[in-house]
N, C-alpha and C positions, 0 to 999 in steps of 0.2 A: 197418456202414453205417447200419443202421436206428437204432442208438443216436444217431449224429450227427444224423440227421434229427429224431429225437424230441427231443433236447436243444435243437436250434436252434428247433424249433417251440415248445417250452416257454418258452424265453427270449423269443421274439417275443410269445407270449401273455401272459407276465408283464409285459412292457413296455407292452403295450396296456392291460392291466387297471390298472396303476399310473397310466398317463396318464389313463384314463377316471375313475379314482377322484379324482385331483388336479383334473381338469377339473370334476367334479361338485361338489367341495367349494368351489372358487373361484367357480363359477357361483352356487351357493346363497348364498354369502356376499355376492356382489355384488348379487344380486336382493333379498335381505333388506335390505341396507344402502340400496339405492335406494328401496324402498317405505317403509321406516321413516322415512327422511329426508323423503320427500314427504308423509307423513301428518301428522307432528307438526311444528309450527312454533313456535319459542320467540320470545316478544317480551318484552324486558326493559323494564319501565316505570320502573326506578330502584331502588326498594326491593323490588319484587316481580317475580316471573317469571310470565308467562302462557304456557301451552302449549295451542295449538289442535290438536285431534286429527283434524281433517279435512284432506283434500288441499288445499283452497282456503284454509286458514288462517282468518283472521278475516273473510274475504269471504263475503257471502251473495249468491247469484244465483238469483232466482226467475224462471225464463225461460218457463215454460209457465203462462199465465194460465188456470187452470181453477178456478172457484169450487167450494169443497168445504165439507162440514159440519165442525163442530168435531171430531167423532169421527175423521174421515179426516185432518184437519189435525194432530191430536195423534199420528198415526202417520206423518207425513211425515218428510222428511229432517231429521236432527238435526245441529245445529252445536254440538259439545261442546268444552269447554275447562276447564282447571284453573288456578286462581290460587294461587300459592305465595308465602308470606312466609317467607323463610329468615333474617330478621333477628332480633334479640333484643328487638324492641319491636313493639307493635301498629301496624298501618298501615290508615288509612281509604282507601276507594276507591269508585268507582262504575262501573257497567257501562252503556255508552251504545251505541245503535245509530244510525248516521247514514247518509244516502245516500252511495254511493260516487261522488262527483263526478268523479273521474278516469276511472272506467269509463264513466260516463254520457257524458262529453265525448268519450272515445275512440270509443265506439260511435255517437255522435251520435243518442242515443235519448231525449233529455229529453222529447220529445212523447209517448213511449210508456211512460213510467213510471207504474206503478200508484199511485194516490193512497193516502196512508197510512190514510185512513178505510175503505179496502177491504181492508186487510191485518190479519190477526190474528196475535198473537205469543204463544207460550207459553214461559215461563221456568221451568226446574226448577233449584232450588238443592239441591246434594247429592242426597239421595234422598228429598226431600220431594215432596209432591203439587204438580204444576206449576200455575202460575197463568196464565190466558190472558186477554188484553185486546186490544182494537183498538189498533193501533199509535199512532194520534194521541191516545190517552188518556194516554200516558206524557208527563209534563211535561218539556220540554227534552230529549226522547229518552232520558231516564235510566230504565233498566229496573230497576236495583237499586243500593242503597247499603248498605255494611256496613263493619265494621272486622274485619280478620283478625288474630287473635292471633299472637304471636311463634312462629316455627317451626311453622306450620300451613298447611293448604291446603284449598280448597273446589272441588268440581266443579260445573259448570254445563252446561246444555244449553238451546238455543234452537231452537224450531220456528216457521216462518213460513209462512202460507198465505193465499190469497185467500178472502174470505168470500162466502157466497151473498148476493146482493143484487139489487135491481131496476136497479141502475146499469148502463147499457149502456157497454161498453168493448171495445176492439179485442182480438182473440185474440192479437195480437202484443205486447201489453203485458207488461211485466216489471218487476222490482225489483232494483236493485243496492244492497247495503248493506255497511257495515263495522261489526264489533263492536269496541268499544274499551274497555279497562280503564284508567281514569284514577285515579292516586293523588291524594288530596286533602291539602292542608296542607303 
């Protein structure tokens, strides 16, 4: 009688352990798959592929207007992406940042947009020293132009912050932008 009880108890325990093991594997896979798909967003520009490594993809949202020094700005949120050329020829391209007109119109916040002369942008190409400029110093919003060799890729990161200035602006001010990689030619 004790053996029947022991055997039945062992079978129930084995079934519960197998169920928990399968549940853990499936849950881990689903969680990993969900977060990895939310983090990286691929954009195919034609000849090249652009992979944005942030949850918001190519969208920049600077929602807390707090003027900071360059040292603090250079440690702010990074918007990183990789440009890949998997063709057998070189491709010329440019990286542009533009106001996100759709987001501005949907939020009805055009009157609260931070002017570009109060924003500083740092662009890092691969692992080089980043270059920081005031946003309106970039002509035609072009941050960078280059030619990517065949079957190669480059990593980029952009940081954007509000500069310290005497300009008086509302604390609710913000900036919505889009990073675009545009093939030339």
